[in-house]
N, CA, C and O of each residue as an XYZ file, in Angstrom:
264
protein
N     -40.560     99.203      7.054
C     -39.180     98.785      6.935
C     -38.304     99.811      7.647
O     -38.434    101.015      7.425
N     -37.444     99.339      8.472
C     -36.580    100.247      9.213
C     -35.369    100.626      8.364
O     -35.104    100.026      7.323
N     -34.656    101.619      8.829
C     -33.458    102.065      8.118
C     -32.416    100.952      8.098
O     -31.723    100.759      7.099
N     -32.310    100.221      9.209
C     -31.313     99.157      9.298
C     -31.610     98.022      8.305
O     -30.694     97.548      7.632
N     -32.844     97.589      8.204
C     -33.185     96.508      7.280
C     -33.094     96.983      5.828
O     -32.761     96.189      4.948
N     -33.379     98.245      5.561
C     -33.249     98.807      4.224
C     -31.781     98.815      3.797
O     -31.471     98.529      2.641
N     -30.878     99.141      4.721
C     -29.455     99.155      4.419
C     -28.957     97.732      4.153
O     -28.142     97.523      3.255
N     -29.435     96.758      4.921
C     -29.039     95.367      4.705
C     -29.503     94.886      3.327
O     -28.775     94.174      2.635
N     -30.701     95.274      2.941
C     -31.218     94.890      1.627
C     -30.362     95.492      0.519
O     -30.045     94.807     -0.454
N     -29.986     96.751      0.649
C     -29.139     97.396     -0.362
C     -27.778     96.725     -0.452
O     -27.256     96.523     -1.549
N     -27.200     96.378      0.694
C     -25.896     95.701      0.700
C     -26.017     94.333      0.034
O     -25.157     93.951     -0.759
N     -27.082     93.595      0.355
C     -27.276     92.276     -0.250
C     -27.437     92.386     -1.767
O     -26.869     91.584     -2.509
N     -28.194     93.358     -2.223
C     -28.378     93.550     -3.669
C     -27.073     93.955     -4.355
O     -26.790     93.517     -5.470
N     -26.288     94.788     -3.687
C     -25.005     95.208     -4.257
C     -24.048     94.021     -4.369
O     -23.353     93.871     -5.374
N     -24.016     93.188     -3.345
C     -23.144     91.999     -3.381
C     -23.592     91.045     -4.481
O     -22.764     90.497     -5.209
N     -24.891     90.848     -4.600
C     -25.423     89.967     -5.638
C     -25.085     90.481     -7.026
O     -24.670     89.712     -7.893
N     -25.259     91.766     -7.237
C     -24.947     92.351     -8.551
C     -23.459     92.240     -8.859
O     -23.088     91.963    -10.000
N     -22.606     92.449     -7.873
C     -21.161     92.324     -8.088
C     -20.797     90.888     -8.458
O     -19.971     90.668     -9.343
N     -21.397     89.927     -7.797
C     -21.131     88.515     -8.131
C     -21.603     88.186     -9.541
O     -20.913     87.484    -10.280
N     -22.765     88.686     -9.912
C     -23.267     88.449    -11.276
C     -22.336     89.053    -12.319
O     -22.039     88.427    -13.337
N     -21.881     90.270    -12.056
C     -20.952     90.922    -12.991
C     -19.664     90.121    -13.127
O     -19.156     89.937    -14.233
N     -19.141     89.648    -12.008
C     -17.905     88.879    -12.015
C     -18.092     87.551    -12.756
O     -17.211     87.127    -13.504
N     -19.223     86.907    -12.550
C     -19.484     85.636    -13.233
C     -19.615     85.837    -14.740
O     -19.125     85.018    -15.517
N     -20.266     86.906    -15.156
C     -20.378     87.195    -16.593
C     -19.013     87.422    -17.203
O     -18.734     86.965    -18.312
N     -18.164     88.128    -16.480
C     -16.831     88.454    -16.985
C     -15.972     87.198    -17.098
O     -15.278     87.021    -18.100
N     -16.003     86.318    -16.089
C     -15.146     85.145    -16.116
C     -15.689     84.060    -17.031
O     -14.908     83.278    -17.574
N     -16.992     83.988    -17.219
C     -17.534     82.938    -18.081
C     -17.102     83.137    -19.526
O     -17.004     82.169    -20.279
N     -16.844     84.372    -19.922
C     -16.379     84.618    -21.277
C     -14.990     84.042    -21.489
O     -14.658     83.603    -22.590
N     -14.181     84.040    -20.443
C     -12.838     83.512    -20.572
C     -12.824     81.986    -20.546
O     -11.973     81.361    -21.179
N     -13.747     81.396    -19.832
C     -13.747     79.943    -19.671
C     -14.386     79.252    -20.855
O     -13.802     78.319    -21.406
N     -15.541     79.673    -21.253
C     -16.273     79.004    -22.330
C     -16.425     79.943    -23.516
O     -17.140     80.943    -23.447
N     -15.751     79.613    -24.590
C     -15.850     80.447    -25.779
C     -17.087     80.069    -26.566
O     -17.530     78.921    -26.515
N     -17.640     81.003    -27.281
C     -18.776     80.653    -28.140
C     -18.338     79.700    -29.249
O     -17.179     79.714    -29.662
N     -19.245     78.893    -29.719
C     -18.935     77.848    -30.710
C     -18.317     78.383    -32.007
O     -17.322     77.812    -32.452
N     -18.841     79.443    -32.645
C     -18.245     79.895    -33.913
C     -16.776     80.293    -33.773
O     -15.977     80.025    -34.671
N     -16.417     80.920    -32.677
C     -15.023     81.345    -32.503
C     -14.111     80.128    -32.368
O     -12.990     80.124    -32.876
N     -14.602     79.096    -31.677
C     -13.814     77.878    -31.505
C     -13.584     77.199    -32.856
O     -12.494     76.686    -33.112
N     -14.599     77.193    -33.718
C     -14.474     76.587    -35.044
C     -13.422     77.331    -35.858
O     -12.599     76.712    -36.534
N     -13.450     78.638    -35.794
C     -12.475     79.449    -36.539
C     -11.072     79.191    -36.025
O     -10.134     79.086    -36.816
N     -10.911     79.087    -34.715
C      -9.571     78.840    -34.163
C      -9.050     77.473    -34.580
O      -7.863     77.322    -34.870
N      -9.931     76.477    -34.613
C      -9.502     75.145    -35.065
C      -9.086     75.182    -36.529
O      -8.085     74.572    -36.903
N      -9.849     75.897    -37.366
C      -9.523     75.990    -38.774
C      -8.164     76.665    -38.964
O      -7.341     76.201    -39.753
N      -7.934     77.754    -38.245
C      -6.659     78.463    -38.348
C      -5.527     77.549    -37.901
O      -4.465     77.529    -38.523
N      -5.742     76.797    -36.837
C      -4.717     75.866    -36.362
C      -4.383     74.810    -37.401
O      -3.212     74.489    -37.604
N      -5.400     74.264    -38.063
C      -5.142     73.263    -39.110
C      -4.377     73.874    -40.278
O      -3.489     73.238    -40.846
N      -4.721     75.105    -40.632
C      -4.008     75.771    -41.734
C      -2.546     75.992    -41.383
O      -1.668     75.802    -42.225
N      -2.279     76.391    -40.141
C      -0.892     76.608    -39.723
C      -0.096     75.306    -39.722
O       1.071     75.286    -40.112
N      -0.726     74.228    -39.284
C      -0.041     72.930    -39.274
C       0.280     72.493    -40.693
O       1.393     72.045    -40.966
N      -0.682     72.617    -41.599
C      -0.418     72.193    -42.977
C       0.650     73.082    -43.628
O       1.474     72.597    -44.404
N       0.634     74.358    -43.317
C       1.662     75.252    -43.851
C       3.040     74.871    -43.304
O       4.030     74.878    -44.036
N       3.094     74.542    -42.016
C       4.365     74.121    -41.424
C       4.883     72.836    -42.034
O       6.088     72.688    -42.236
N       3.982     71.896    -42.333
C       4.413     70.650    -42.973
C       4.951     70.914    -44.376
O       5.973     70.355    -44.773
N       4.253     71.770    -45.121
C       4.745     72.110    -46.458
C       6.099     72.815    -46.381
O       6.999     72.534    -47.173
N       6.231     73.709    -45.447
C       7.479     74.447    -45.295
C       8.615     73.525    -44.886
O       9.741     73.689    -45.356
N       8.339     72.557    -44.016
C       9.369     71.619    -43.575
C       9.806     70.712    -44.719
O      10.930     70.211    -44.713
N       8.938     70.496    -45.692
C       9.285     69.645    -46.826
C      10.085     70.343    -47.903
O      10.589     69.691    -48.817
N      10.211     71.641    -47.816
C      10.987     72.382    -48.819
C      12.467     71.992    -48.737
O      12.986     71.768    -47.643
N      13.144     71.911    -49.878
C      14.564     71.522    -49.870
C      15.448     72.479    -49.062
O      16.416     72.050    -48.434
N      15.121     73.751    -49.077
C      15.962     74.703    -48.356
C      15.778     74.597    -46.841
O      16.626     75.081    -46.090
N      14.701     73.979    -46.378
C      14.457     73.870    -44.950
C      15.026     72.564    -44.365
O      15.070     72.403    -43.145
N      15.454     71.648    -45.217
C      16.020     70.390    -44.726
C      17.453     70.618    -44.257
O      18.140     71.507    -44.760
N      17.897     69.828    -43.309
C      19.310     69.954    -42.877
C      20.255     69.632    -44.039
O      19.872     68.947    -44.987
N      21.480     70.127    -43.958
C      22.447     69.953    -45.037
C      22.759     68.470    -45.265
O      22.995     68.076    -46.407
N      22.769     67.640    -44.223
C      23.079     66.217    -44.369
C      21.993     65.489    -45.165
O      22.285     64.506    -45.846
N      20.746     65.959    -45.088
C      19.658     65.272    -45.768
C      19.539     65.643    -47.235
O      18.783     65.006    -47.968
N      20.271     66.667    -47.685
C      20.177     67.096    -49.090
C      20.988     66.243    -49.995
O      21.013     66.474    -51.204
């Protein structure tokens, strides 16, 4: 193996490793693991139900509706 072909191999491996690192980093942002998604949905439902209860309170209604 010549010095030139050895350098090309190192460059190719470095580029491949950089792409793999970048793909690992971005895939975490795009696709969340299932348990975290379930927790976020549960929290969202709790916030919605809390908001509905809060909106039904007499003090939160407009003055005309009281």
